[in-house]
N, C-alpha and C positions, 0 to 999 in steps of 0.2 A: 057615416064618419070621412071629415073633411082630418089634412094630414095637421093643422094645427090642433082638432079633437086625442087622435092618439099620443103626439107631444106632449098633454096637456095630461091624460092620462096617465103614463108614464115615467111623468115629475122630468122631461127634459125640452132643451131650450133646442130652437126653427133649427138655427142650424148644425145644433149637436148629430139633428132628429134627420133634416137632410142628409149629414156626412153618411151616417151611416143604412138611409134606405140604394142613397149612388150605390156605396161599398158591395149589399146586396146585389144589387143588378148587375155591376161590373162581375161580377160571381160568378151570377149568372150565365155574364155572356162569354164568358173562358168555359164554362162548361160543356158552349153547344161545341159537337168534335165538325160538325159539317160548316159553324158558320165563316167565312173568309178575313182573314187576317186582316184589314183593314188602315190602321197606326202605320204611321216608319213610313219613311219612307221605300214606295220597293224599288225589288234588288235586280243589278246591272245581267244580272245572268238567272238564267230563270235552270229550272232541273231538268229541259231537256237539252237548255247548252250543254248544262254540263258531261250530258252523256253524248250529244254530235261530238268532245270531246275526246272522251273515255275510248269509242268506237274509230278516234281516226287513231291513235298512241298503241289502241291494241289490234289496229290489225297492220300496225306497222310489221315486216320479217324481218328484219335486221336490227340493230343499234342504227346503220350510216342512217335512214329514215327516223327515228324518233328522236337526230339529233341538229330538232330545231326551236328556237329559238320562243318564248311563248305569244308575239306578237307573230309570229311568220302560224304558229297555231290557233289566232287568233283568225286569222283568215281564215284557212282556211274550212275554219267555222259558220265560215259568215259574218261574225260580233266584233262588233265598232268599241271593243276597249280598249283601257289599255294597258296595257303587259302588267300592270304592278296589278290591277284588279284580278289577270285572270291566272296569276300566281299567287294570290291570295285562295280566290278561290279551288286552286285545282290541288291546293295543299289542301283544304280540308276534308277534301278526297281522297286523303293517300300520296298525289305525284308531285316529285320537286325535284328541279335540277339536282345529277350527281354527272362523277368523273366515270366513265363503264366499265366495266370490267371487263381487264384485258385475258384473253385467253392465248400461248402461242399457238399460232396455226400447224396443223397438222398435215405434214407433204403425202400425197397417192399412197404411197407406200405403210405409209403409218396408218392413217389414215383403215386402208384396207385391214389392214390388219388390229388394229382399232373394233374393227366395225363386226370382222366375221369373231372373235375375242367374244364382244358382247351375246352375240349368235347364239354362239353355242354355247354361252353360259346360263344364259338367259332359260337356254331353251330343255340341261341341264336345272336349273335353279329362278324354278317363279315364282315362288313367296316369298316372303320374309322369312317365313320361319326355316326356311333351305341355311338362310344364313347368323339362322343366330349359329354354328360353332363352329365358324372360323373367327379366328383371333389372328388380324393386323397386323404386320412387325413392317418397326424402319428404325436407323440409325438417325440422330438429332446432332445440329452439333451448338452448343452455345458458347455467342461472345461473350471472351470478357472486357466494361467496358463499353464504353459510350460504340459503336455504332449509325455505320454512314455521316452525313451531314449533321454536325449539331448547331441544335437550335437553345442559345444563351442568353441569362440575364446580364443588362452591362448598361452605362454610363453610356450619353454620346460625347461620341468621341473620342475613342476606348478603343474603337476597331484596329486596331494593329497595336494596342497594346499585350507584350507576350502574355499574362495571362489570361488573352481573349481568341488568341490564336492556335485553329487545332493542328495539328503536323499532321501531314500524310506519313501512312506508315507504310514499308514494304510489306510486300506480300508476303513473301515467308515467314517474316513479325508475325504478320495476325495470323495467320494459319497455327502461331505456335499460342498466341493467346486465345484457344474455346477447349471447351470442356466439352467430352464427346461420351454421350450418352441412344444406349437403346431402350426401345416397349415394345410392349405387345396391347392391341385389342379388342372387347368383342362384346358379343352381346352378354349381361352381367356380366363383365370381364374386364380386369386395367390393371396391366401387372404393376412390378413397380422401377422405375425409372433406374438399369441396371449403369456402373460409369462401368466405361475400357479406353483405354490407352494399346497404341500400335505403336510395337519399339520398330520398326520399317519404316518409318515416313514419318512425317510430320504432317500430313495435312488431313487423319483422321480416317482417312478409306479402308476399309473392314477387308480384313484379308482370310481367304481361307485359311489359317492356324492359328487366329484368333479370333475367332465366331463361333467354333465349334467346344474351346476350353472355355472363353469368357460369359460367351452367350448360352448356347444351347445345354452345356450341362452343369452351369451353376443357375437356369434359371428354368427354362422347357422342362430339364429332364423333372426337377419338381411337379412342376405339370402331372406330367409320364406317371410322377412316383403316387402321384391322388386320387390315380387312377382318369382322371379329365378328359372325354370325347375331346376330339381336338381337331379341326385339320389349319395347321404353319401356312399364313398365306407374305407370301416377300418380293423383295422387286429383282429383279434385276443388275442389280451390282456385283460383280462378281466373287466378289468375299462373299457372295449366299451357293457358292459354287455354282449358277444356271447352268441347265443345258448346254452351252455357248463357248461356257470356257470353264465345264467340269473335267478336269482331269482326273487318268486315271486310277480308282481307287484313293482315289482324296476325301480326308475323314469330315465333312459337314454332310457326302452321304453316307458313309459306312457311318456315320452315330444317327441316321434315322433309322435308316439299316435293322441297326442293330434294337435300335428301341424301339421300331410300330410306328412312330411319326408321320402321319404323313399329310404332306403339303403342296402348294403348290407354287408357282412363281405369276406379280400381274404381267401383265402384257406392257413392254417398254414404251414409254414416252406417257405413263396411266397414274399421273396423280391424283385422278376426281374416281375414279375403281380403289380408291386405297382408304380405310376409313382411316388408316392412323394418318394419313395427309393433313385429315383436318384437323387433327388436336395437336398438331407444333403449334402451328399458327398464335390457339391463344396460350400458352403455355408459353412465347416466344412472348409474347405481348406481355404478362407480365413481368416475366425479367429484367426487363428492357425500362421497365416503370421505378428499378434503384438503381442504387447505388450495386455496384461491384468490378468488384479490379484487379480482384483472386481466386482462383483454381476453391477454393474451401464457398467463399458465398457465393458461388457463382451457380454453386452445386448444392448447397442450401435453399435458395431461390426455385432452382432448377423440381427441387422436391418440393416446395409448395407451392410451386404453379401445378404439377402435377397436379399432387392433392387437392387443387381446391375444383377442376375438372369434374362434371358432375355424370354419374357411369347414364343416370338421364340420357342427357347431352349424348353422352353415346349412343347407350343404345339407338336412338333412336337416327339414326345417319347410320348404322348398321341396316335398318331395314328399309332404305332408302337405299338399296341395290337393287335390285329389279328395276325404281324408277329410272336410277342413273344407268342401267343396263338399254334397258327405251331409248332416255334422254338420246346415249349415244349413238347407236339406232338411227334414231327420227332427225340425227345432226347429222351421219353418213361417213360415221366414225370421228371426227374432229370432238377438243376435248370442248366438255358444258360446264355450266355453271355451277357447280358442288365445288 
């Protein structure tokens, strides 16, 4: 049979019949898995090129070795294409340019102390399950009003308008415009924010008089009364009565002994080994998004922000503790990217 016979048999015109036949042929060709794509312009960057550039980036030992532009990356990979082409190709594979995460440099003494502490803890608590009973605690300060340099909305020519000028505050005045809170987190645990005031100073620095009365007796006592099994992690702020600043018969140590509370002090200069530090950043970011110019508004926003912090998010970070310790050891005691 000819095409014309088939078209007459089914009552379709030649034009429509050939359209149907062509469409069916295209569908069959597209469904052939081993058929090479011949349509369109050949790509300037192949999968092998992408792999070479990826190998160059992944072989870098430090941030300085990754501080190259797209043209340099193309040159090292042996490619003769524009930086825009390189950028677009690498972005499709998850690579992009950004400001490097900055961490303070630890001096030799601090790095050695962190290294020894990481080895000790990893030897005693090598698995994520060991860290499920740790409750990481700390204080946080919430500033009232906008913080740092302001980005405002104004018209052209209003740069020096009185309503568009940010006044620098004295340090003492800035410290007064803060709300102070304490909290603790752990695996399947998040305490409420406990707000406090320090009558003996203006900067909210915790003292050994306020800590047992406002924090331990008011919050931690509830955990003890419930029969919770936990170990309290604290930083080495003098208000927590670490060994170096502990006075004979101080109230903090007495309260812990009387209530059978086990605790340990985090290594100095080690926010990357305290999960509570991870929790403050999103909480503060939430507060900064909204206008708050008095203590009541600031407290309400802080409570809302703390409530938005998901327990699953906290649990994931608690279980990362063994990995953090291993990374500290690999970094020779330097601060790590957590």
